[in-house]
C-alpha positions as CSV (number, residue, x, y, z in Angstrom):
1,M,5.5,-4.5,19.1
2,P,5.7,-3.6,15.2
3,E,8.4,-5.8,13.8
4,L,9.6,-5.3,10.2
5,P,6.6,-6.3,8.1
6,E,4.4,-3.7,10.1
7,V,7.2,-0.8,9.8
8,E,7.6,-1.8,6.0
9,V,4.0,-1.5,5.4
10,L,4.1,1.7,6.8
11,R,7.0,2.7,4.7
12,R,5.3,1.4,1.2
13,E,2.3,3.8,2.4
14,L,4.0,6.6,3.4
15,E,6.7,6.8,1.2
16,P,5.0,8.0,-2.4
17,F,2.6,10.1,-0.2
18,L,5.3,12.0,1.6
19,R,7.8,12.6,-0.9
20,G,8.0,16.0,-1.9
21,K,6.3,17.0,1.3
22,R,7.5,20.1,3.1
23,I,7.2,19.9,7.4
24,V,5.2,23.3,8.0
25,L,4.8,22.8,11.8
26,V,5.9,19.8,14.3
27,E,3.6,20.3,17.7
28,I,5.3,17.8,20.0
29,R,2.8,16.9,23.0
30,D,5.3,14.4,24.9
31,P,8.1,16.0,26.5
32,R,9.8,12.6,26.8
33,L,10.7,12.4,23.2
34,G,13.1,15.3,23.4
35,F,12.7,15.6,19.4
36,P,14.6,19.1,18.4
37,K,11.4,20.2,16.1
38,E,13.5,23.0,14.6
39,A,15.4,20.2,12.9
40,A,12.3,19.3,10.9
41,E,10.5,22.6,10.7
42,G,10.4,24.0,7.4
43,K,12.4,20.9,5.6
44,T,11.3,19.0,2.4
45,I,10.6,14.9,2.9
46,I,12.9,13.5,0.0
47,G,11.8,9.7,0.9
48,V,11.0,7.3,3.5
49,R,13.5,4.4,4.2
50,R,13.2,1.4,6.6
51,L,16.0,-0.2,8.5
52,G,15.0,-2.8,10.5
53,K,12.2,-1.6,12.9
54,Y,12.9,2.1,12.1
55,L,11.7,4.4,9.5
56,L,14.0,7.2,8.3
57,F,12.5,10.3,7.0
58,G,15.2,11.8,4.8
59,L,15.2,15.7,4.6
60,A,16.5,17.7,1.2
61,E,18.1,19.7,3.9
62,G,20.4,17.3,4.8
63,G,20.0,14.7,7.7
64,C,17.0,12.3,8.6
65,L,14.2,11.8,10.8
66,A,14.5,8.4,12.5
67,L,11.5,6.8,14.0
68,H,10.7,3.7,16.2
69,L,7.1,2.9,16.8
70,G,8.1,0.9,20.4
71,M,5.9,-1.5,21.7
72,T,2.6,0.3,20.4
73,G,3.4,3.0,18.2
74,K,0.8,4.0,15.2
75,L,1.6,6.6,12.4
76,L,-1.6,7.8,10.9
77,L,-2.4,10.2,8.3
78,A,-5.2,12.6,8.8
79,K,-6.8,15.2,6.7
80,A,-7.9,17.6,9.9
81,N,-6.5,18.3,13.1
82,T,-8.2,16.0,14.8
83,P,-7.0,15.0,17.8
84,Q,-6.3,11.2,18.4
85,R,-5.9,9.0,21.6
86,H,-2.5,9.2,22.8
87,E,-1.3,11.5,20.3
88,R,2.3,12.3,20.9
89,V,3.4,14.3,18.0
90,D,1.5,16.2,15.1
91,I,3.6,16.9,11.9
92,L,1.6,19.3,9.5
93,L,2.6,18.5,5.6
94,S,2.4,21.3,2.9
95,S,-0.5,19.5,1.7
96,G,-2.4,20.4,4.6
97,E,-2.8,16.7,5.8
98,H,-1.2,15.9,9.4
99,L,1.0,12.9,10.1
100,L,0.3,12.0,13.6
101,F,2.4,9.8,16.1
102,C,0.1,8.3,18.7
103,D,1.8,6.0,21.2
104,T,-0.2,4.4,24.3
105,R,2.6,3.2,26.4
106,R,4.9,5.9,25.4
107,L,7.9,3.5,24.6
108,G,8.4,5.3,20.9
109,K,11.2,7.3,19.8
110,I,11.9,10.0,17.7
111,A,15.5,11.7,16.7
112,F,17.1,14.0,14.1
113,L,20.4,12.3,12.6
114,R,22.8,14.4,10.8
115,E,23.8,11.0,8.9
116,E,22.2,7.5,8.4
117,K,25.1,5.6,9.8
118,E,24.9,7.0,13.8
119,L,21.8,4.2,13.2
120,S,22.9,1.6,10.8
121,E,26.3,1.2,12.4
122,K,24.5,-0.1,15.4
123,L,22.2,-2.6,13.6
124,G,23.1,-5.9,11.9
125,L,21.8,-7.5,8.4
126,D,18.5,-6.3,7.2
127,P,16.6,-9.3,6.0
128,L,15.2,-7.5,2.6
129,S,18.6,-5.9,2.0
130,P,21.1,-7.3,-1.0
131,A,23.6,-7.9,2.1
132,Y,21.2,-10.7,3.1
133,T,22.9,-13.7,2.0
134,L,23.6,-17.2,3.2
135,E,27.1,-16.6,3.4
136,N,26.6,-13.5,5.6
137,V,24.1,-15.1,8.0
138,R,25.9,-18.4,8.5
139,A,28.8,-16.0,9.4
140,L,26.4,-14.8,12.1
141,L,25.6,-18.6,13.7
142,E,28.3,-19.4,15.7
143,G,28.7,-19.5,19.5
144,K,26.7,-20.7,22.2
145,R,23.6,-18.3,22.2
146,R,19.8,-19.5,21.9
147,L,18.4,-19.1,18.6
148,K,15.3,-17.4,20.2
149,D,18.0,-14.9,21.8
150,F,19.9,-14.6,18.4
151,L,16.8,-13.8,16.7
152,L,15.5,-11.0,19.1
153,D,19.2,-9.3,18.9
154,Q,19.0,-6.5,16.4
155,R,23.0,-6.5,16.4
156,G,22.9,-9.6,14.1
157,I,19.6,-9.6,12.1
158,C,17.6,-6.5,12.3
159,G,13.9,-6.2,12.3
160,I,12.6,-9.4,14.2
161,G,10.8,-9.4,17.3
162,N,8.9,-11.8,19.4
163,I,5.6,-13.0,17.1
164,Y,8.2,-13.4,13.8
165,A,10.7,-15.3,16.1
166,S,7.9,-18.0,17.3
167,E,7.1,-18.3,13.3
168,I,10.1,-18.2,11.7
169,L,11.7,-21.1,14.0
170,F,8.4,-23.0,13.5
171,R,8.9,-22.5,9.7
172,A,12.6,-23.6,9.9
173,Q,11.7,-26.6,12.1
174,L,14.1,-25.4,14.9
175,H,13.5,-25.5,19.0
176,P,14.0,-22.0,20.1
177,E,16.3,-23.2,23.1
178,R,18.9,-24.7,20.4
179,T,22.0,-23.1,20.1
180,L,23.5,-21.8,17.4
181,S,26.9,-23.9,17.5
182,S,24.6,-26.9,17.4
183,L,23.3,-26.2,13.9
184,S,23.9,-28.0,10.9
185,E,24.8,-26.7,7.7
186,A,21.1,-27.6,6.1
187,E,19.6,-26.2,9.3
188,K,21.5,-23.0,9.0
189,A,20.0,-22.8,5.3
190,R,16.6,-23.6,6.3
191,L,16.4,-20.8,9.0
192,F,18.0,-18.3,6.2
193,V,15.2,-19.1,4.1
194,A,12.5,-19.3,6.7
195,I,13.6,-15.8,8.1
196,R,13.0,-13.7,4.9
197,E,9.8,-16.1,3.8
198,V,8.2,-15.3,7.0
199,L,8.6,-11.7,6.6
200,E,7.9,-11.1,3.0
201,E,4.4,-12.9,3.4
202,A,3.4,-11.0,6.8
203,I,4.3,-7.7,4.3
204,E,2.0,-9.0,1.6
205,E,-0.6,-9.4,4.2
206,R,-0.3,-6.0,5.4
207,G,1.5,-6.9,8.6
208,T,0.1,-8.5,12.2
209,T,-2.6,-6.7,14.0
210,I,-3.1,-8.6,17.6
211,R,-3.8,-5.5,19.8
212,D,-2.1,-1.8,18.6
213,F,-0.6,-2.1,14.7
214,R,-2.9,0.0,12.3
215,R,-1.8,1.0,8.8
216,T,-1.8,4.9,8.0
217,L,-5.5,5.1,7.4
218,G,-6.3,3.2,10.5
219,E,-6.7,-0.4,9.0
220,E,-5.6,-3.6,10.8
221,G,-3.0,-6.1,9.1
222,N,-4.1,-9.6,7.9
223,F,-1.1,-11.8,8.7
224,Q,-2.7,-12.5,12.3
225,H,-5.2,-14.9,10.6
226,L,-2.1,-16.8,9.4
227,L,0.0,-17.3,12.4
228,A,1.1,-20.8,13.0
229,V,2.1,-21.0,16.3
230,Y,1.8,-17.7,18.0
231,G,-0.7,-17.6,20.5
232,K,-2.1,-20.8,19.2
233,S,-3.4,-23.8,20.8
234,H,-2.2,-26.7,18.7
235,C,0.5,-27.4,15.8
236,P,-1.3,-27.1,12.2
237,R,1.2,-29.7,10.9
238,C,0.5,-32.6,13.4
239,G,-1.8,-31.3,16.0
240,T,0.5,-31.5,19.1
241,P,-0.5,-29.2,21.7
242,I,1.6,-25.9,21.3
243,V,4.2,-25.2,24.0
244,R,4.3,-21.6,25.4
245,K,7.3,-20.9,27.4
246,V,9.1,-17.5,28.5
247,I,12.9,-17.6,26.6
248,A,14.8,-14.6,26.3
249,S,12.5,-12.7,28.6
250,R,9.6,-13.3,26.0
251,S,6.6,-15.8,25.7
252,T,7.7,-17.9,22.8
253,Y,5.8,-20.6,20.9
254,F,6.8,-23.9,19.4
255,C,5.5,-27.6,19.0
256,P,7.9,-29.9,20.6
257,R,7.4,-32.5,18.0
258,C,8.2,-30.5,15.0
259,Q,11.1,-28.4,16.9
260,P,12.7,-31.1,18.7
261,L,15.5,-29.8,21.3
262,E,18.0,-32.6,20.5
263,G,18.6,-31.8,16.9
264,E,17.4,-32.6,13.5
265,G,15.8,-36.1,14.2
266,E,12.8,-36.6,12.4
267,T,9.8,-34.3,12.1
268,P,6.6,-34.9,10.7
269,D,5.8,-34.3,7.4
270,A,4.5,-30.6,6.6
């Protein structure tokens, strides 16, 4: 699934190109989307923002289009109306280009929002926002939930999915089944730093392409070559075999030596 880094990469590529473009025509090829195209046709895009895993296309006439890529969604820019595999929506722009939403598993969503708060009130802290501070994160790290469950819950910190949850916890040297209440202040600080570090490094590498993610012109990301534990066999720090375990209903990868379940303890030198 495209996570915060992949969506941010798309935002940075699309924002300067789409700003000021008028939406001429919207062709919806998947009735499941239930998207009211009349809310967008004839409207001018004034900017592209991101909130968690959502892209928000602001409209000069008011409101915005909110898009979630789901598990397999792609946003592609095309100069001609050339049909793409699994194409669900075709947006013709005033420049003549087409913005195509393609989605193999049909789990993506597009909606028209009159106000952005219709979405923002349902989501937690965005790790790239000014509100992402150690004080605010510490306030969330209470209770008996496991770390992996917490990271996947978009109501706490939004934008993190399965791949980056494993990478973040490895970077912070924290076991995915540790409970929030078991964390020391030092461990909370490590987690706070690791979240932003991993996400920013992935953005710098233009995202992670394991199967489906593509940039707006179809290129792959590069961060899959830098993953430390997700899908890996041995720990890059100590050589211990990586454990793959289903946690929070998702495949989770961790090093049992660098990420001990019992607490901070001793961890190998990086």
